C-alpha positions as CSV (number, residue, x, y, z in Angstrom):
1,M,-38.4,302.3,-167.0
2,H,-35.6,301.2,-169.3
3,R,-33.2,301.0,-166.4
4,V,-35.6,298.7,-164.5
5,I,-35.9,296.4,-167.5
6,V,-32.1,296.2,-168.0
7,F,-31.6,295.7,-164.2
8,M,-34.1,292.8,-164.3
9,F,-32.3,291.3,-167.3
10,I,-28.9,291.6,-165.7
11,A,-30.2,290.2,-162.4
12,T,-31.6,287.2,-164.3
13,A,-28.2,286.7,-165.9
14,C,-26.6,286.7,-162.5
15,V,-28.8,284.0,-161.1
16,S,-29.0,281.8,-164.2
17,S,-28.2,278.1,-164.1
18,P,-24.7,276.9,-163.5
19,K,-24.5,275.7,-167.1
20,K,-25.1,279.2,-168.3
21,Q,-22.5,280.7,-166.0
22,T,-19.8,278.4,-167.3
23,Q,-20.1,280.1,-170.7
24,M,-18.3,283.2,-169.3
25,N,-14.5,283.0,-169.1
26,E,-12.9,285.0,-166.4
27,L,-9.2,285.5,-167.1
28,A,-6.3,287.1,-165.2
29,P,-4.9,290.2,-166.9
30,D,-1.9,288.5,-168.6
31,A,-4.0,285.6,-169.9
32,W,-6.7,288.0,-171.1
33,A,-4.2,290.2,-173.0
34,E,-2.4,287.2,-174.5
35,L,-5.6,285.5,-175.7
36,Q,-6.9,288.8,-177.1
37,E,-3.7,289.3,-179.1
38,Q,-3.9,285.7,-180.5
39,T,-7.5,286.0,-181.5
40,S,-7.9,287.4,-185.0
41,A,-11.6,288.6,-184.8
42,S,-11.6,290.2,-181.4
43,V,-13.2,293.3,-179.9
44,I,-12.3,294.9,-176.6
45,L,-15.4,296.3,-174.8
46,D,-15.1,298.8,-171.9
47,V,-18.5,298.7,-170.1
48,R,-17.8,301.6,-167.7
49,T,-19.3,305.1,-167.8
50,V,-18.1,307.6,-170.4
51,E,-16.4,309.5,-167.6
52,E,-14.5,306.4,-166.4
53,F,-13.6,305.6,-170.0
54,E,-12.2,309.1,-170.6
55,S,-10.0,308.8,-167.5
56,G,-8.1,306.0,-169.2
57,Y,-8.9,302.9,-171.3
58,I,-7.2,299.9,-172.9
59,K,-6.0,300.7,-176.4
60,G,-8.6,299.8,-179.0
61,A,-11.5,299.5,-176.6
62,L,-15.1,300.4,-177.5
63,N,-17.1,302.1,-174.8
64,M,-20.5,300.7,-174.1
65,D,-21.8,301.7,-170.7
66,I,-23.7,298.8,-169.1
67,R,-25.7,301.3,-167.1
68,G,-27.0,302.7,-170.3
69,G,-30.3,300.8,-170.1
70,A,-32.0,300.0,-173.4
71,D,-29.1,301.7,-175.3
72,F,-26.7,299.1,-173.9
73,I,-29.0,296.2,-174.9
74,A,-29.5,297.6,-178.4
75,S,-25.7,298.2,-178.8
76,V,-25.0,294.6,-177.8
77,E,-27.7,293.2,-180.1
78,A,-25.9,295.0,-183.0
79,L,-22.6,293.3,-182.3
80,D,-21.3,290.5,-184.5
81,K,-21.8,287.2,-182.5
82,S,-19.1,285.5,-184.5
83,K,-16.3,287.6,-183.0
84,S,-14.6,287.2,-179.6
85,Y,-15.3,289.9,-177.0
86,F,-12.8,290.9,-174.3
87,V,-14.8,292.8,-171.7
88,Y,-13.7,294.9,-168.8
89,C,-14.9,297.5,-166.3
90,R,-13.3,299.1,-163.2
91,S,-13.1,296.0,-161.0
92,G,-14.6,293.1,-163.0
93,A,-18.2,293.1,-161.6
94,R,-20.0,295.1,-164.3
95,S,-18.0,293.4,-167.0
96,G,-18.9,290.0,-165.5
97,Q,-22.6,291.0,-165.7
98,A,-22.1,292.1,-169.3
99,C,-20.4,288.8,-170.2
100,Q,-23.2,286.8,-168.6
101,L,-25.8,288.9,-170.5
102,M,-23.9,288.4,-173.8
103,S,-23.7,284.7,-173.2
104,Q,-27.4,284.5,-172.7
105,M,-27.9,286.5,-175.9
106,G,-26.0,283.9,-177.9
107,F,-22.4,285.2,-177.9
108,S,-20.1,282.2,-177.6
109,A,-16.7,283.8,-177.0
110,V,-16.8,286.4,-174.2
111,Y,-13.9,286.9,-171.8
112,N,-14.0,289.0,-168.6
113,L,-10.9,290.8,-167.3
114,E,-10.5,289.5,-163.7
115,G,-10.1,292.5,-161.4
116,G,-11.0,294.9,-164.2
117,V,-8.9,297.9,-165.2
118,L,-7.7,298.1,-161.6
119,A,-5.8,294.9,-162.1
120,W,-4.5,295.9,-165.6
121,E,-0.8,296.4,-165.7
122,G,-0.6,297.5,-169.3
123,D,-0.7,301.0,-170.6
124,L,-3.9,303.0,-170.7
125,E,-4.9,305.5,-173.5
126,E,-6.4,308.9,-172.6
């Protein structure tokens, strides 16, 4: 039941008005990393599964599986909306959905890693 609700919420985020969609910023890996380093109150979010996260993640990332249903929504709601969020997944699709969702929830600074961790050229932690 919770997965259906989250799916419907994410689906709504994906078909929202163009004005809403412009709130998400999709950045190439170099620009994403540079802006993250220059932003004082920033958080890196990895929205992949725990197994994917454990296979290698960007240093300092918090793991919040977007497929976690109500747990994911509750985790996002607990985040500080005044911070900037740098979000990634495997290829950029799930993190794009997470960014759209976060924008709809009132987060003003969310940045999606274009191409996801597959496009990341930096080191990964294990």
